[in-house]
N, C-alpha and C positions, 0 to 999 in steps of 0.2 A: 504493500500500500504506500503510495506517494503522499505523504502528509502535506506537501507543498503544492499539490496539483490544484489549480483554479480554473482549469478548462471547463467551459460551459457554465461557470458560475455567473449569476446575474448581478451586476453592480449598478446601483443607483448612485449617481454622483451629482452633487451640487457644486457650483464654483469651478466647473470643469473647463471654462473658456479662458481662465487665467493661465499664466506661464506654468505654474507648478501643477495645477489641476490637469491641464491638457497634456503635459509630459507624462503624468500618471496614466491618463487614458490611453496614450500611445503604448505604454508599457503593458498595461493590462490586456489590451487587444492582442499584442504580440504573444501573450501567454495563453491566448485562447478564450479569454473571458468575453461575456456579452455586456454591453454598456447601455444603460438608460441615462442619458444626459439631461439634467434639468437646468434650464436657463431662462433668464428674462429676455435675452437677445437671441432669438432663433436664427436670425439671418447671420449673425456672427458665428454661431455654432456650426451652421450648415457650411459656411465658408471654410472653417477650420478643417472640417472632415471631408471636404470636396476633393482632396488630392487622391491620386490613384491608390495610395497605400490603404485607404479606407473603403475602397469600392466594393470589396467582397467581405467586409467584416460585419459583425452583428452589433451595430450601434444605431440607436434611435434617439432623436432629439425631441424633447417635450418643453414647450414654452409654458413657464409657470413662475409666479412670484412666490418665493419660499416664505414670505411673511404673511401669506394668505392661506389659512387652513383649508378653506373650501376648494381652492385651486389645487392644493396638494392632494386632497382626498380624491378629487376627480382624476387627477393625473395618476395616482396610485392605482386606480381602477383600470385606466388605460394600459398601464405597464403590466398589470396582471393579465389582461387580455392578450397582450403582445408576447410576454415572456413566461407566463404561468407561475412564476415565483420571484421572490427577491432574496438573494443570498447575503448581499452586503450593501450597506448604506455608507457612503463616504460623504461627510459634511465638510467640504472644502471651501464653502462660501465664506466670505469675510472681507475685511478691509477697513479703511479709515476714512474720515472726512476731515477737511481742513479745520473746521470750527472746533473740533474736539482734539486738535493737536496744538500744543503750545508753541508759538514761534520763539526763536532764539532770544529775541529782545522783548518777549512778553512774559506773562505770569499766568498761573492757573486761574487767577481771578478774571482773566480775559476770555475764558472759555464760554462758548455759547451753549446754553442749556438745550436748545433744540437740536444742535449738532451732536451733543453728548447722547441725547435720546436716540438719534439716528444710528450712531455707531453701536450703541447697546442693542438696538433692534437687529441690526445686520449680523452682529457677531454672536449674540446670545439667542434671540428668538429665531434667527436664521438657521441655527442648529437645533434648538429645542423643538420647533414645530415640525420639521421633517422627521426628527427622531420619534416624536409622538405618533405621527401618521404612519410611518413605515415600521416603527416598532410595534404598533398594534397589529399591523399586517403580519409581521414576523411571529407575534404571539399566537396568531391563528394557525400558522404553518409550523409553529414550535421549532423554529430554527432561524439563525441569522447572526450576523456580526455587524456592529455599528462602529465606525471609526471617525472620530472628530478631529478637526485641526485646531490645536491650541497654539501657544506661542511662548517663547522664552521670556516675554514681558510679564508673564505671570509670576515667575520666580525671581526675576531680576528687575530692579527699577530702572527702566530705560526712559531717559528724560524725553519730554515733549508729548509722548503718546498716552496721555492720561485716560482718555475715553476707551481706546483700544485695549489697554492693559486691564481696565476694570471689567470690560465686557468679556475678555478671554478668561479672566479669573473666575467670573461667575459661570461661564460655560464649562470650565474645567471642573468646578464643583458639581455642576449638573451631570457631567459625565460619570463622576464617581457615584453620585446618588443613584443615577439610572442603572449603573452596572450592578449595584447591590440589589435594587428592587427586582431587576430581571433575574438575577441569580437565585434570590429567595423564592421566586415564583416559578421559574423554569429551569432551575439547576444550571447545567452547562449549555443549554440549548441556545440561549441568546446572550451574547457578550457585548460589552460596551467599553471601548478603549479610546485613547487619543494619542496623537503624535504632537510633539512640540518642536516645530522647526526653529532653528536659529535664524541667522540672517542669510537669506538667499536673494540674489539680485533678480528682480522681475521687472516687468514693464512699469509696475506701479511705483517702485522705489528707486529705479535706476538713476534718475537725476539727483536724488537725495544722497546717493552713495558714491557715484562716479561722475567725473567731469567728462566733457566731450572728447578729450584726448585719451580717455580710459584710466586716467589717474584717479586716486581716491579723493573725495571731498573730505573736509575736516571730520565730519560725522563718520564717513567710511573708514578713515584712519583710526578713529577712536574705537570702532568696533573691531577692527583687525588687531589693534593692540591688546584687546581684552579677549581675543579668541586664541587659545593655545595652538590650534592648527594653522593660524595666521593666514586664513583665507575665508572667503564666503562659500556657502554651500552651493552645490550644483543640483539642478532639478532632479536628475536621475538618482541622487543619493537619498531621496525619500522612498523610492520604489520598493526596496527590500523590506523596510519596516512595515509599510502598508500591506505588502504581500503576506508577511508573517502574521499580522493581526487578522487578515482575512481568511486564512486557511486553517486546516485541521491541526497544523503544527502548534498553534497557540490555543488549543481547546481548553486548557486550564488557566488561561490568562484573561482576566477581566478587571476593569477599574484602574488600569495603569495609564500613565502619561509618559510616553517614550520620548526623551530629548534626542534631537538630531541636530546638533549645534556646534560641532567641532570643539566642545569642551567649554564654551563660554558660560554656561550656567553653573559651572563648578569652579571657575577660575577667580581667585581673589586679587590677582594682579601683583602679588608679592612672592 
């Protein structure tokens, strides 16, 4: 028995049109998995998967707002019609908004409450609501693995990103709570875990970390100084951890948050 085999497993993925999420989709498809991609921008998703490499793969795109339970429920019904089951839910949706980020020359007292609410909704409710909808589906089929995307900002105080940090901390707590509830009710049938990526250069943060010539900005330099491996993460370096948490090899693993960060979360700088 190959404990790492994920061929024909059905993965529901949110946030899959971002740099890290799309890299993960490409990897899972190469492993023989089937993908249900949930996105607000169906046109963007269709463009991403329009290349020849996706022409014969099992991937379908569903337009849905993950902050609307009714849309998630109707989408889950469509996915069940198309794929018959859901084996893994990956909540990769997330991000930041400028008003919940403190500028270098500002203070926390400048933060906009409305933007703080927006970033909390995106990163907390954007994980909570899909987990409830697809978790209930998994409870009916009595099997499933849920993998959330946390962040190193939960355990390390990273300046400026106050809203994002608070939202991911709450989401991480929900991951642990949900894992216990599922284990108490379904034993090892439904597991809930998370990964906590360190700093990976993606389209969203590229200009914050690097200059046009490829050199590091002051913030990029500060991150590298505090990362023992002295580099940023590469998208493919998330693949193995997600694969492990999705497959039978991690059958006795639930409620963990796995750091993938080059050691930044444990480094004291001395």
